[in-house]
N, CA, C and O of each residue as an XYZ file, in Angstrom:
468
protein
N       1.413     -1.181      0.277
C      -0.139      0.414     -0.054
C       0.882      1.341     -0.397
O       2.065      1.040     -0.244
N       0.521      2.465     -0.855
C       0.974      3.497     -1.281
C       0.397      4.436      0.298
O      -0.448      3.977      1.066
N       0.786      5.191      0.400
C       0.118      5.994      1.102
C       1.448      7.732      1.449
O       2.597      7.919      1.850
N      -0.004      8.749      0.844
C       0.850      9.996      0.739
C       0.140     11.116      1.578
O      -1.044     10.801      1.694
N       0.421     12.339      2.224
C      -0.354     12.801      3.216
C       0.774     14.129      2.954
O       1.917     14.339      2.550
N      -0.526     14.890      3.536
C      -0.384     16.758      3.750
C      -0.735     17.596      4.119
O      -1.939     17.488      4.348
N      -0.294     18.652      4.389
C      -0.888     19.275      5.043
C      -0.860     20.639      5.038
O       0.071     21.359      4.677
N      -2.082     21.000      5.516
C      -2.976     22.557      5.919
C      -2.755     23.031      7.044
O      -2.603     22.508      8.148
N      -2.744     24.308      6.604
C      -2.571     24.849      8.410
C      -4.127     26.432      8.376
O      -4.460     27.165      7.444
N      -4.656     26.348      9.828
C      -5.035     27.846      9.428
C      -5.535     28.526     11.119
O      -5.563     27.719     12.048
N      -5.675     29.094     11.223
C      -5.876     29.174     12.183
C      -7.667     29.928     12.498
O      -8.230     30.761     11.787
N      -8.101     29.398     13.541
C     -10.249     29.763     14.465
C     -10.236     29.686     15.249
O      -9.877     28.669     15.842
N     -10.613     30.695     15.744
C     -11.612     30.293     17.199
C     -12.468     29.368     17.442
O     -12.982     28.942     16.408
N     -12.974     28.695     18.760
C     -14.124     27.924     18.744
C     -14.292     28.416     20.433
O     -13.444     29.058     21.052
N     -15.850     27.843     21.072
C     -15.841     27.759     21.849
C     -17.123     26.075     22.040
O     -18.323     26.045     21.767
N     -16.386     25.112     22.495
C     -16.992     23.698     22.567
C     -18.463     24.131     23.463
O     -18.139     24.519     24.585
N     -19.759     24.157     23.281
C     -20.532     23.807     24.052
C     -20.623     22.047     24.929
O     -19.938     21.031     24.814
N     -21.697     22.370     25.686
C     -22.121     20.528     27.275
C     -20.487     20.898     27.756
O     -19.686     19.981     27.939
N     -20.248     21.792     27.867
C     -18.321     21.447     28.999
C     -19.476     22.240     29.694
O     -20.595     22.614     29.341
N     -18.287     22.393     31.499
C     -18.828     22.613     32.103
C     -17.800     24.269     33.049
O     -16.820     24.217     33.792
N     -18.567     25.456     32.581
C     -18.647     27.014     32.549
C     -16.807     26.747     33.364
O     -15.912     27.481     32.943
N     -16.552     25.953     34.193
C     -15.635     25.594     34.346
C     -13.645     25.767     33.506
O     -12.555     26.249     33.814
N     -14.384     24.888     32.202
C     -12.916     23.897     32.037
C     -12.734     24.553     30.581
O     -13.451     23.920     29.806
N     -12.251     25.274     30.114
C     -11.498     25.795     30.022
C     -11.681     26.404     28.409
O     -11.565     27.495     27.851
N     -11.970     25.271     28.102
C     -12.891     25.088     26.419
C     -14.456     25.283     26.079
O     -15.115     25.155     25.047
N     -14.685     25.564     27.091
C     -16.189     26.467     27.283
C     -16.399     27.241     26.768
O     -17.449     27.630     26.255
N     -15.252     27.694     26.808
C     -15.031     29.441     26.393
C     -14.543     30.066     25.066
O     -13.990     29.104     24.533
N     -14.427     31.084     24.243
C     -14.403     31.307     23.409
C     -12.945     30.839     22.811
O     -13.228     29.718     22.387
N     -11.600     31.034     22.540
C     -10.765     30.211     22.318
C     -10.078     29.641     21.199
O     -10.639     28.783     20.518
N      -8.141     30.296     20.771
C      -8.119     29.399     19.491
C      -7.462     28.844     19.266
O      -6.997     28.259     20.244
N      -6.736     28.446     17.754
C      -5.823     27.232     18.075
C      -5.251     27.969     16.852
O      -5.743     28.986     16.363
N      -3.373     26.877     16.113
C      -2.993     26.745     14.975
C      -3.309     25.406     15.107
O      -2.766     24.548     15.803
N      -4.756     25.288     13.951
C      -4.829     23.761     13.232
C      -4.298     23.402     12.562
O      -4.109     24.298     11.740
N      -3.568     22.067     12.124
C      -3.057     21.660     10.868
C      -4.082     20.538     10.535
O      -4.073     19.544     11.260
N      -5.197     20.625      9.232
C      -5.424     19.327      8.851
C      -4.309     18.587      7.721
O      -3.616     19.142      6.868
N      -4.424     17.115      8.068
C      -2.981     16.182      7.575
C      -4.577     15.312      6.864
O      -5.535     14.810      7.454
N      -4.189     15.483      5.038
C      -4.836     14.600      4.579
C      -3.927     13.872      3.992
O      -3.004     14.351      3.334
N      -4.217     12.018      4.287
C      -3.768     11.339      3.897
C      -5.270      9.906      2.923
O      -6.303      9.307      3.225
N      -4.053     10.138      1.376
C      -4.272      9.309      0.855
C      -3.652      7.881      0.104
O      -2.554      7.985     -0.444
N      -4.188      6.872      0.086
C      -3.207      5.384      0.078
C      -4.123      4.725     -1.440
O      -5.306      5.021     -1.609
N      -3.561      4.066     -2.170
C      -3.723      2.830     -3.456
C      -2.421      2.126     -3.320
O      -1.324      2.505     -2.908
N      -2.956      0.723     -3.896
C      -2.417      0.251     -4.489
C      -1.826     -0.105     -5.253
O      -1.231     -1.158     -5.482
N      -2.001      1.095     -5.877
C      -1.820      0.527     -7.418
C      -1.282      2.722     -7.828
O      -1.978      3.726     -7.678
N       0.522      2.541     -8.458
C       0.739      4.143     -9.267
C      -0.307      4.204    -10.026
O      -1.179      3.505    -10.541
N       0.125      5.444     -9.912
C      -0.054      5.990    -11.746
C       0.635      5.617    -12.383
O       1.353      4.635    -12.195
N       0.583      6.474    -13.527
C       1.423      5.895    -14.871
C       2.463      6.876    -14.098
O       3.362      6.061    -13.894
N       2.956      8.175    -13.500
C       3.694      8.754    -13.429
C       4.965      8.560    -12.063
O       6.045      9.034    -11.710
N       3.918      7.494    -11.638
C       4.744      6.966    -10.295
C       3.948      7.692     -9.069
O       4.731      7.906     -8.144
N       2.781      8.079     -8.825
C       2.365      8.491     -7.721
C       0.733      8.361     -7.390
O      -0.273      8.232     -8.087
N       0.985      8.456     -6.051
C      -0.279      8.402     -5.559
C      -1.172      9.044     -6.237
O      -1.820      8.419     -7.077
N      -1.416     10.478     -6.022
C      -1.536     11.456     -6.695
C      -0.694     12.708     -5.950
O      -0.279     12.905     -4.808
N      -0.658     13.758     -7.761
C      -0.036     14.326     -7.007
C      -0.163     16.059     -6.678
O      -0.623     17.071     -7.208
N       0.518     15.677     -5.532
C       0.440     16.754     -4.177
C      -0.679     17.967     -5.172
O      -1.695     18.421     -4.648
N      -0.456     18.167     -5.948
C      -0.998     20.000     -7.131
C      -2.630     19.322     -6.786
O      -3.554     19.987     -6.319
N      -2.692     17.934     -7.125
C      -4.201     18.080     -7.498
C      -4.850     18.643     -5.622
O      -6.000     19.081     -5.645
N      -4.121     18.617     -4.106
C      -4.754     18.959     -3.699
C      -5.008     19.980     -3.394
O      -5.834     20.156     -2.499
N      -4.462     20.905     -3.952
C      -5.032     22.442     -4.824
C      -6.655     22.260     -4.032
O      -6.485     22.112     -2.821
N      -7.987     22.238     -4.381
C      -9.026     22.048     -3.929
C      -9.576     22.433     -2.124
O     -10.351     23.227     -1.591
N      -8.489     21.161     -1.605
C      -9.124     21.234     -0.309
C      -7.205     22.326      0.858
O      -7.053     22.546      2.060
N      -6.553     22.544      0.001
C      -6.047     23.713      0.314
C      -7.230     24.934     -0.155
O      -7.272     25.430      0.971
N      -8.094     25.684     -0.853
C      -8.543     26.030     -0.988
C      -9.312     26.677      0.169
O      -9.324     27.824      0.615
N      -9.997     25.462      0.524
C     -10.972     25.016      1.169
C     -10.899     25.762      3.071
O     -11.539     26.295      3.976
N      -9.730     25.296      2.679
C      -8.533     25.857      4.553
C      -8.638     26.768      4.602
O      -8.980     27.395      5.604
N      -8.338     27.284      3.337
C      -7.911     29.431      3.161
C      -8.933     30.403      3.517
O      -9.020     31.433      4.186
N     -10.185     29.141      2.295
C     -11.605     30.678      1.904
C     -12.602     30.288      2.696
O     -13.576     30.998      2.948
N     -12.285     28.268      3.469
C     -14.039     28.787      4.319
C     -13.125     28.721      6.229
O     -13.891     29.204      7.062
N     -11.963     28.305      6.763
C     -11.262     28.296      8.015
C     -10.499     29.763      8.404
O     -10.604     30.592      9.308
N      -9.974     29.655      7.634
C      -8.894     30.752      8.427
C      -9.527     31.277      8.747
O     -10.642     31.106      8.252
N      -9.422     32.041      9.516
C      -9.848     33.285     10.717
C     -11.168     33.309     11.004
O     -11.712     34.343     11.391
N     -11.906     32.006     10.817
C     -12.951     32.155     11.590
C     -13.007     31.715     12.449
O     -12.287     30.766     12.757
N     -14.316     32.469     13.555
C     -15.238     30.658     14.599
C     -15.654     30.591     13.856
O     -16.096     31.278     12.935
N     -15.491     28.737     14.475
C     -15.805     27.128     13.623
C     -17.372     27.871     13.781
O     -18.143     28.021     12.833
N     -17.641     28.285     15.161
C     -19.105     28.339     15.420
C     -20.332     28.480     14.480
O     -21.502     28.133     14.315
N     -18.989     29.444     13.809
C     -20.079     30.176     12.846
C     -19.974     29.510     11.333
O     -20.032     30.102     10.255
N     -19.838     28.400     11.533
C     -18.648     27.535      9.845
C     -19.727     26.820     10.455
O     -20.847     27.317     10.577
N     -19.467     25.823     10.790
C     -20.859     25.143     10.999
C     -21.690     25.148     12.726
O     -21.438     25.558     13.859
N     -23.125     24.177     11.770
C     -23.949     23.655     12.693
C     -23.687     22.344     14.509
O     -24.482     22.164     15.431
N     -22.192     21.712     14.280
C     -22.053     21.233     14.576
C     -20.874     21.687     15.716
O     -19.825     22.079     15.205
N     -20.919     21.678     17.010
C     -19.738     21.174     18.679
C     -18.103     21.097     17.541
O     -17.398     20.128     17.261
N     -17.997     22.487     17.153
C     -16.509     21.675     16.193
C     -14.902     21.035     16.871
O     -13.911     21.616     16.428
N     -14.681     20.054     17.752
C     -14.604     19.715     18.124
C     -13.364     18.857     16.920
O     -13.768     18.081     16.054
N     -12.012     19.166     17.089
C     -11.010     18.400     16.214
C     -11.423     16.896     15.484
O     -10.809     16.594     14.461
N     -12.651     15.792     16.113
C     -13.392     14.413     16.106
C     -14.070     15.162     14.958
O     -13.716     14.957     13.798
N     -15.262     16.223     15.336
C     -16.665     17.001     14.035
C     -15.661     17.656     13.310
O     -16.174     18.528     12.609
N     -13.998     17.579     13.139
C     -13.447     18.636     11.891
C     -13.281     17.273     10.838
O     -13.847     16.781      9.862
N     -12.630     17.133     11.334
C     -11.965     15.539     10.242
C     -12.720     15.096     10.672
O     -12.504     15.517     11.809
N     -13.936     14.254     10.815
C     -15.055     13.506      9.723
C     -15.943     14.680      8.620
O     -16.212     14.272      7.490
N     -16.303     15.919      8.968
C     -16.602     16.657      7.820
C     -15.521     17.181      6.692
O     -15.704     17.422      5.499
N     -14.412     17.265      7.440
C     -13.655     18.149      6.039
C     -13.088     16.392      5.002
O     -12.458     16.338      3.946
N     -13.710     15.054      5.977
C     -13.625     13.752      5.409
C     -15.020     13.798      4.534
O     -15.136     14.521      3.544
N     -15.661     13.269      4.835
C     -16.967     14.185      4.060
C     -16.895     15.041      2.992
O     -16.945     14.623      1.835
N     -16.798     16.044      3.235
C     -16.477     17.043      1.660
C     -16.173     16.550      0.580
O     -16.731     16.647     -0.513
N     -14.518     15.559      1.142
C     -13.953     15.226      0.083
C     -13.437     13.941     -0.918
O     -12.999     13.716     -2.046
N     -13.818     13.285      0.336
C     -13.590     12.138     -0.340
C     -14.279     11.530     -1.412
O     -13.688     10.652     -2.041
N     -15.380     11.834     -1.713
C     -16.133     11.951     -3.720
C     -14.367     12.376     -5.092
O     -13.751     11.829     -6.007
N     -14.357     13.752     -4.238
C     -13.474     14.362     -5.604
C     -11.401     13.422     -5.146
O     -10.336     13.630     -5.726
N     -11.664     12.614     -4.110
C     -10.481     12.220     -3.813
C     -10.822     10.653     -3.268
O     -10.720     10.306     -2.092
N     -11.371      9.537     -4.709
C     -11.884      8.308     -4.189
C     -10.107      7.999     -2.819
O     -10.392      8.287     -1.657
N      -9.043      7.647     -2.967
C      -7.932      7.457     -2.974
C      -7.682      8.248     -0.815
O      -6.740      7.923     -0.092
N      -8.947      9.318     -0.361
C      -8.945      9.554      0.565
C      -8.962      8.444      1.501
O      -9.970      7.775      1.729
N      -7.978      8.284      1.966
C      -7.992      7.421      3.289
C      -8.490      7.781      4.669
O      -9.464      7.285      5.235
N      -7.249      9.209      5.370
C      -8.278      9.354      6.619
C      -7.685     11.507      6.583
O      -6.981     12.230      5.878
N      -8.363     11.610      7.555
C      -8.200     13.051      7.992
C      -7.379     13.120      9.440
O      -7.472     12.135     10.172
N      -6.815     13.921      9.745
C      -6.436     14.809     10.681
C      -6.444     15.616     11.592
O      -5.237     15.678     11.825
N      -7.114     16.571     12.581
C      -6.860     17.526     13.088
C      -6.499     17.892     13.726
O      -6.987     17.587     14.814
N      -5.498     18.734     13.742
C      -3.971     18.700     15.172
C      -4.230     19.893     15.456
O      -3.720     20.819     14.826
N      -5.394     20.145     16.843
C      -5.416     21.687     17.590
C      -3.916     21.521     18.352
O      -3.849     22.574     18.985
N      -3.188     21.078     18.517
C      -1.874     22.054     18.850
C      -0.864     21.168     19.122
O      -1.230     20.471     20.068
N       0.611     20.753     18.616
C       1.938     19.749     18.481
C       1.464     18.687     19.382
O       1.605     17.481     19.184
N       0.836     19.294     20.482
C       0.546     17.571     21.049
C      -1.036     16.816     21.748
O      -1.304     16.118     22.726
N      -1.924     17.525     20.431
C      -2.539     16.634     19.734
C      -3.339     17.116     18.698
O      -3.292     18.169     18.063
N      -4.520     15.585     18.611
C      -4.586     15.559     17.104
C      -6.275     14.259     17.093
O      -6.461     13.351     17.904
N      -7.081     14.596     16.070
C      -7.965     12.982     16.008
C      -8.041     13.547     14.137
O      -7.976     14.384     13.237
N      -8.266     11.966     14.757
C      -8.597     10.974     13.576
C      -9.424     10.407     12.857
O      -9.826      9.252     12.992
N      -9.740     11.192     12.030
C     -11.132     10.273     11.040
C     -10.611      9.706     10.220
O      -9.691     10.209      9.575
N     -11.096      8.402     10.002
C     -10.898      6.862      9.300
C     -12.200      5.563      9.067
O     -12.668      4.626      9.713
N     -12.332      6.012      8.140
C     -13.560      4.910      8.444
C     -13.233      3.876      8.319
O     -14.023      2.951      8.507
């Protein structure tokens, strides 16, 4: 199996509902997010790629235009946890990139969530 990964970075704020008032994530706060896109296949194309990294430009555009410098609670109707973001981003792009295997969303260098159906 061949696997490639590409990172996309954005900064945004969010506020997680359903947490106790004393929990820091119940307040508006921000992160420098990293979205990692992972594609996999057992057969390379004629060039020798899983896919050309440049073909992932639509995902970069989505991150830059929809997510960067936004309040994620205003972008999405669901609670914008890293787990939920990973699932939604996967679902948005799976049809366009059939080799998409997983999406990871990192809020900090030490924390990330991965959605892989």
